[in-house]
N, C-alpha and C positions, 0 to 999 in steps of 0.2 A: 658652507659658512665662509664669508669673505674675511681674509686676514686683516688684522688691524694694522694701523700705521706703526705701532711699536714692534709688532712681530716682523713686519717687512724691514724696518730699520735694523732690528736685531740681526736678521739674516744677512743683510748687507754688510753690517759691521763685522760679523763673524767671518764672512768671506774675506774682508780686508785684513783681518787678523791672521787668517790662514796664509794669505799672500805675503804678508810681511815676514812670517816664519819661513816661507819658501825662499825669500830673498836672503834672509840671514843664513839659512842652511846652504844655499848655493854659494854664498860668499865664503863660508867656512870650508866647504869642499874645494873651492877653487884655490883658496890660500894654502890648504894642506897639499893639494896636488901640484901646486906651482912651486913649492919648496922642495929642495932635494938637489940631485945632481943636474937634472935638466931644468934648472931654475929659469922661469920665464917671468920677468918683471911685470909685463903687461897683464898676465893672468892674475898675479898677486894684487896688482893695483885695482883691477876690475873686481876682484874678490873683496878687497877692503871697501871699495865704493858700494858694492852690493850689500855687504854686511851693515855698513853705516846707514844706508838708505832703508834697509829692512828694519833696523832698530828704531830709527826715527819714525818710520811709518807705524811700527808697533806701538810706540809711546803715544803718538797722535791718535791712533785708533782706540787705545785704552782710555784716553781722556774723553774721546767722543762717546764711548760706551758709558762711561761714568756720567757724562753730561746728560745723555738721553734718558738714563734710568734714575736720575735723581729728581 
């Protein structure tokens, strides 16, 4: 049986949702590991950027999921 467009779209958006969570987690890990005695400002900056990018991507993906399923 051939998958429908909704099923393919749903899988695609679930993958995007997963990737956005990966970016958020990588951002949090880099922020936590960058703070402390061996503080590296560039790691913290990249962590913040990654977290923000992941969060925005997650919001956009959730809107796309809502839009496709309504």
